[in-house]
N, C-alpha and C positions, 0 to 999 in steps of 0.2 A: 249532763248527758246520760249518767247512770239512771236517773229517774225516767227519762224518756225511753230508754231501752227497757227498763222494767215494766213500764206501762204498755209498751209494744208487745212484750212477751205475754203479759197477762191478757191483753186483748186477743192475741192469736190463740191462746189456750182456751179462752172463753168461746170464741167462734168455733173451735174444734169440738168442744163439748156440746154446743148447741147443734152443730152439724151432725154429730154422732147420734144425739137424741132424736133428731127429726128424721134420720135415715137409718133406722134400725131394721129395715126389711131384709130378709134373707134372699140372696140372689145366687144363681148358678153361673159359674164362669167356665167356659170351655176354650181351650187353646191347643191346636194340633193334637187332638185326641186326648189331651189331659183335661180333666174337669174336676171342679171343686165347688163347694158352696160356702158362703160366708156373708157377713153383714155388708150391706151396701157401703156404709161409711168406711169400713176396713178395706174393702176392695178398692174403693176410690183413693184412699190414702196410700195403699201399696202401689197403685198405678202411678200416682203423683211422684212418689219417691223414686220409683224405677225410671220414670221419664226424666226427672232431674239428674239422676246418676248417669243416664245415657247421654244427656246433653253435655254434662261436664266432661265425660270421656271423649265425646266427639270434638269438643272445643279444645281439649288438652293438646293435641298434636299440632294444630296450627299455631297455638300460643307458644309452644316450645320452639317451633321453627322461627317465629318472629323474634323471640328472645335471642336465639343463636345468630340470626341475621343482624340484629341490633348490635350484638357484641362484636361481630366482625367489622361492622361499619365504624364503631368507635375506635377499634384498633387502626383502621385505615385512616381515620381522621387524625389520630395521633401521629401516624407515620408521615402524613402529608404536612402537618404543622411542623414537625421536626425538619422535613426537607425544605420547607419554606424558610425557616429560621436559619438553616445552614446556607441557603442561597443568598439571603440578605447579609449574612455575616461575611461571605466571600465578596459580595458586590460592593461593600463599603469598607475599603481598606483604611481610610483616613480617620475612621471613628466618628464620622458625622452621624450622629444619632437622629437628626431631624428627618433623614430620608428613610429611616426604618419604619415599617408599618407598626403603628401603635394600637390599632383598633379604633382610634378616634377618627371619625369621618373627616372632620375639618383638618386635622394634622395630615392625614393622608392626601387630602385634596391640595393642601398648600405645600407639599413636599416636592414640588416639581422642579425647583431650581431655576435655571436660565429661562425656561419657557413660561415662567410664572408671570401673570399679569396682575397687578394690584390696582384697585380702585380706591382713590382717596378723595376726600372732599374737604373743603375749607379754604382759607386764604393762602395756605402754603402749597396747595395742590398744583401740579404742573398743568398748564393750559395747552391744548393741542396747537394753538397758533404760535407758541413760543419755540417750537422745535424747528 
């Protein structure tokens, strides 16, 4: 990974040198009454850096808001999980652990108790006519 990063940095530096060598024309820049002259490559590089910095600043506030929102949602999930666990602890006084939610879909589906219907097959399976 270090080799790939080093190759990438060298290529970017090489392209920057080639760009600067090919764009060495002096240009005048005017902005709200302020004016200056400089090499085209330097003016473009400064413009690029200012644009990147402005983009980071603009995206900083929504990102911070999302992080704060995610933190409050995690706290809410923990509170709801605690409430769920307390509910099931009160609901099962005899200690029957099979009715407690375990996160396993099959165990939760089969924890119905009296309303549970089982399907069996084979020679020992009850036949509907025998009832």
